[in-house]
KOLLUMBA-264526 format. One record per residue (C-alpha): z, y, x; residue in one letter. Coordinates in steps of 0.25 Angstrom, whole numbers, plus 5000, padded with zeros to 4 digits. Layout:
N
ZYXA/...
% end
This chain:
288
544253345273M/544853235264V/545953185273I/546353325278I/546353385264D/547253275259R/548253305269L/548253465269I/549553515263G/550153375261K/551353305268N/551753165270G/551053035274D/549553055277V/549252905273R/549852925260T/549153055258L/547752995261L/548052875252G/548252775264K/549752745263K/549552595262N/548552585273S/549052525287T/547852555295E/547652685303L/547252795294L/546052865300D/545953015295I/544853055305S/543753065294D/544053205290D/543753355295A/544853365305W/543953445314A/543753555303D/545153565297S/546153675301L/547153615291E/548653605294I/549153465290L/550653455290G/551853365286G/550953245286L/551253105292R/550053035298F/550452885300L/549352795307R/548252885306V/546952905314R/546253035318L/545053025327A/543753075332E/543853225327T/544353365330E/545653405324I/545753545319T/546853525309A/548353535313N/549453445310F/550853505308V/552153435305N/551453295304C/551853155308T/550853065315F/551252915317E/550452805323S/549152885322S/547952895331E/547153015335F/545852985343Q/544753065349R/545253195342L/545053345347H/545953455343A/546053605348S/547353675344A/547553575332H/548053435329F/549453425334W/549953565329A/551453565326G/552653485322E/551953345322N/552553215325H/551653105332W/552152965334Q/551452845339N/550052915339C/548852895347L/548053015353F/546752955359D/545653045365S/546253165358V/545853305364T/546853425360L/546453565365E/547453685364E/548453575358A/549753615353I/550953525347S/552153615343P/553253525339L/552553395340N/553153265344T/552353145349F/553053015349L/552452885356N/551052945355C/549852895364R/548852995370F/547652935376N/546553015382R/547053135376T/546753275381T/547653395377I/547253535382T/547953665382N/549153605375Y/550253695371K/551453605367A/552653655360Y/553953575357Q/553153445358T/553653305362L/552853185367F/553853065367D/553352925371G/551952965372C/550852905380L/549752995387F/548652915393E/547352975400D/547653115394C/547453255398Q/548353365395I/547853505400A/548453645398G/549853595393L/550953695390R/552253685383A/552453805373E/553753865377L/553953935363V/555353915358T/555653915343N/556953845339R/556353835325N/555153755330H/555553645339Q/555253495340N/556453415336P/556053305345D/556153405357L/557553455354S/558053405367M/556953435376A/556753555385R/555253545385A/554353605374N/553353485377L/554053355380Q/553453225385F/554553115383R/554352965387N/552852985388C/551852915397T/550752985404F/549652895409N/548352955416A/548653085410T/548253225416R/548953355414F/548053475418E/548453625419E/549753605411C/551053685410F/552253595410F/553353705407E/554253645396K/553553515396V/554453395397G/554253255402F/555353155400E/555353005404K/553853005404C/552952905412F/551752955420Y/550552875426E/549352935432A/549653075427V/549053195433Q/549353345432A/548353455437H/548653595438A/549853595430C/551153685430D/552453595430F/553353715430S/554453695419G/554053555417V/555253465412I/555153325417T/555953205422D/554953175433Q/553853235440K/552453175437W/551453275442W/550953305455G/550953445462D/550053545455Q/548953615463I/548753715453S/549253765440D/548653775426P/548353925426F/547753925440T/546853815435M/546453895423L/546054015433L/545253925441M/544453875429K/544254015425V/543754055439L/542853935438E/542253975425L/542054115430I/541354055443H/540453975434D/540054085424R/540054205433C/539954165447G/540854175459E/540354315462Q/540754375449S/541854475446A/542454375436A/542554275447Y/543154365457S/544154415447A/544654285443M/544654225457Q/545554345461N/546454325449Y/546654175452L/546954205467L/548054305462D/548654205453Y/548654095463K/549354185473T/550354245464G/549754385464R/549754375449T/550454285439R/549654345427S/548954235419Q/548054335412D/546854295421F/545854355412S/546354495415A/545654485429C/544254465422L/544454585413Y/544754705423T/543354765421G/542854705434K/542254585428V/540954615421P/540854575406D/539654485409E/540554395418E/541654395407L/540554355397D/540254235405R/541654175405I/542254225392E/541754105383D/542153995393E/543454055397L/544254015385P/543753875387K/544353865401V/545653925396M/545753835384A/546353725392K/547553805397Y/548853835389P/548853985392F/
% end
């Protein structure tokens, strides 16, 4: 880990730390063990760097990224981390799962063919950004209030996740919760929203169509489909889950502890064994 080792515990300009201060070319830092490092890199300035074709397990905290490119990356619960500032950066074919971005600011960044799943954003601002051919699923703004931990760029915003002056082109939102998510002076072209909950959204225009379903109901339907495939329609697990889904859709229960219906003693252990490995994979998409 030549590159990472030279940045651990350091502050300042990355090009200088890596001996590339006088180079005007895009500095490629991809050739390192980014998929194996759990290090936290903090207080660094990444100017005109490129990171591509790798898994990211490291976290960046209180870093600045300027005019940099991130291409064909995959990260799960890492990468954006906290208190970072991204300006004029390109995210191309990046996949982020269980993404977080506390106190992050993105200015004039481009997101092309980027997929963000189970995204829990807190005090995050996207300003002047372009989202093109992207997919955002399982989005939810974290509603934690901490006066000692606030993004200064959001000091005047009512939202915990703010999109300002952004353009969304051919972008799809799936099973997202938009409470405390703000859209201000944004442009939308061929944008889709599927099974989203727009309660509490803060926006200066409505850009979505009527939602046939909501994120939690979609999760229940996918769990029911899993049980159908693994246990069959005549199984006790399928009957229990089907009854719970009906109760939730008709308002007889508002509890979202859906797994409780499977652990009443009426569902055989052998049926539970068939779904227990796949159930977390189904739930991983949703910000519950």
